[in-house]
C-alpha positions as a printed Julia matrix, in Angstrom:
97×3 Matrix{Float64}:
  90.59  104.35   81.99
  94.28  103.5    82.2
  96.32  103.29   85.38
  98.24  106.42   86.27
 102.01  106.37   86.61
 101.68  107.8    90.13
  99.46  104.91   91.24
 101.78  102.35   89.65
 104.77  103.92   91.43
 102.85  103.95   94.72
 101.99  100.24   94.45
 105.57   99.33   93.55
 106.71  101.27   96.62
 104.22   99.4    98.78
 105.56   96.1    97.42
 109.17   97.06   98.13
 109.37   94.66  101.1
 109.66   91.95   98.45
 112.79   91.65   96.35
 112.44   90.7    92.7
 109.15   92.5    91.99
 108.97   93.48   88.34
 106.35   95.36   86.41
 105.53   95.23   82.71
 103.33   97.71   80.89
 100.44   96.25   78.91
  97.91   98.42   77.05
  97.83  101.19   79.66
  97.88   98.77   82.59
 100.66   96.87   84.37
 101.41   93.2    84.95
 103.15   92.34   88.23
 105.67   89.55   88.7
 107.42   88.17   91.77
 110.56   86.16   91.0
 109.28   85.77   87.44
 105.81   84.55   88.48
 102.88   86.57   87.14
 100.71   87.06   90.24
  98.54   90.03   89.36
  98.39   93.48   87.95
  97.37   97.08   88.28
  94.18   97.81   86.34
  92.35  101.16   86.38
  94.25  102.24   89.51
  93.35   98.99   91.33
  95.68   96.26   92.57
  94.38   92.83   91.59
  95.85   89.37   92.21
  95.04   86.01   90.68
  92.52   83.83   92.51
  94.28   80.76   93.9
  93.61   78.44   96.87
  96.43   79.9    98.98
  95.02   83.45   99.01
  91.35   82.63   99.67
  91.92   83.15  103.4
  92.15   86.93  102.89
  88.45   87.17  101.94
  89.07   89.67   99.14
  86.32   90.73   96.76
  86.33   89.46   93.2
  86.72   92.03   90.46
  87.04   91.95   86.68
  90.26   93.64   85.48
  88.91   94.39   81.97
  86.14   93.22   79.62
  86.03   89.47   79.0
  88.76   88.74   81.59
  88.6    86.16   84.34
  87.82   87.53   87.81
  90.69   88.39   90.12
  90.86   89.41   93.77
  90.83   93.14   94.52
  93.38   94.12   97.17
  91.72   96.96   99.04
  94.16   97.45  101.94
  97.06   98.77   99.88
  98.45  100.81  102.78
  99.46   97.74  104.81
 102.83   96.76  103.33
 103.19   93.63  105.49
  99.77   92.37  104.43
 100.59   93.04  100.77
 103.79   91.05  101.14
 101.89   88.07  102.6
  99.21   88.21   99.9
 101.86   88.15   97.15
 103.81   85.32   98.79
 100.67   83.24   99.33
  99.44   83.89   95.8
 102.78   82.87   94.28
 102.87   79.74   96.45
 100.06   78.24   94.36
 101.32   79.62   91.06
 104.84   78.2    91.24
 103.62   74.6    91.33
């Protein structure tokens, strides 16, 4: 099942507290970047972020984005824009090194 355009638009709206969020389509799903850093994606109408040491404190569940992929963290509280902002910033903190 591919991600719907409505869900993608909703997630991008929820991430609008962050400047420089970009989204790239990939085989019916979407990769998400913050300031050029790939931090996660939207897969099957789910927001997932890479697993890194700086986002472990959020106690998110692991989920597989697609067959044969590495696990990622599932962001369940997509309605809390401030929390989403912090998760993205903390995730990118580890990835920019």
